[in-house]
C-alpha positions as CSV (number, residue, x, y, z in Angstrom):
1,M,96.6,128.4,95.4
2,T,97.3,125.6,97.9
3,R,94.4,123.7,99.4
4,T,94.2,121.7,102.6
5,W,91.7,119.0,103.4
6,W,91.1,117.4,106.9
7,L,90.5,113.7,107.1
8,M,87.9,113.2,109.8
9,Q,86.4,110.2,111.6
10,G,83.3,111.6,113.3
11,E,84.5,114.7,115.2
12,V,88.2,113.5,115.3
13,R,90.8,114.8,112.9
14,V,92.7,111.8,111.6
15,G,95.1,113.8,109.4
16,E,95.5,116.6,106.9
17,L,96.2,116.6,103.2
18,R,98.2,119.5,101.9
19,E,98.1,120.0,98.1
20,Y,101.4,120.5,96.4
21,G,100.4,120.0,92.8
22,V,97.8,118.7,90.3
23,D,98.2,116.0,87.7
24,Q,94.7,115.8,86.3
25,P,92.6,114.1,87.5
26,T,94.8,113.6,90.6
27,F,95.6,116.1,93.3
28,L,99.1,115.6,94.7
29,C,99.2,116.0,98.5
30,H,101.5,115.6,101.5
31,F,99.9,113.9,104.5
32,A,100.3,115.1,108.1
33,P,99.0,112.9,110.9
34,G,96.4,114.4,113.3
35,P,95.3,113.6,116.8
36,G,93.2,110.6,115.7
37,W,96.0,109.0,113.6
38,D,97.0,106.3,116.1
39,G,93.4,104.9,116.1
40,V,93.4,104.3,112.4
41,S,97.0,103.9,111.3
42,G,96.8,100.1,111.3
43,L,94.1,100.2,108.7
44,F,96.3,102.3,106.3
45,E,99.3,100.0,107.0
46,A,97.2,96.9,106.2
47,W,96.0,98.5,103.0
48,A,99.5,99.5,101.9
49,A,100.8,96.0,102.7
50,G,98.0,94.4,100.6
51,A,98.6,96.8,97.8
52,G,102.3,96.1,97.7
53,V,103.2,99.7,98.5
């Protein structure tokens, strides 16, 4: 069974996580940007830069 989660900011869908596997306790997902992605993408890019990703 494949699950899908929406990432929301208020009423705006930022993106969607689509499960492709499980490695307990972690769900493995693909990310697809949504209509609100442009407004928050800088936050995720800053986090990734700080985390060395």
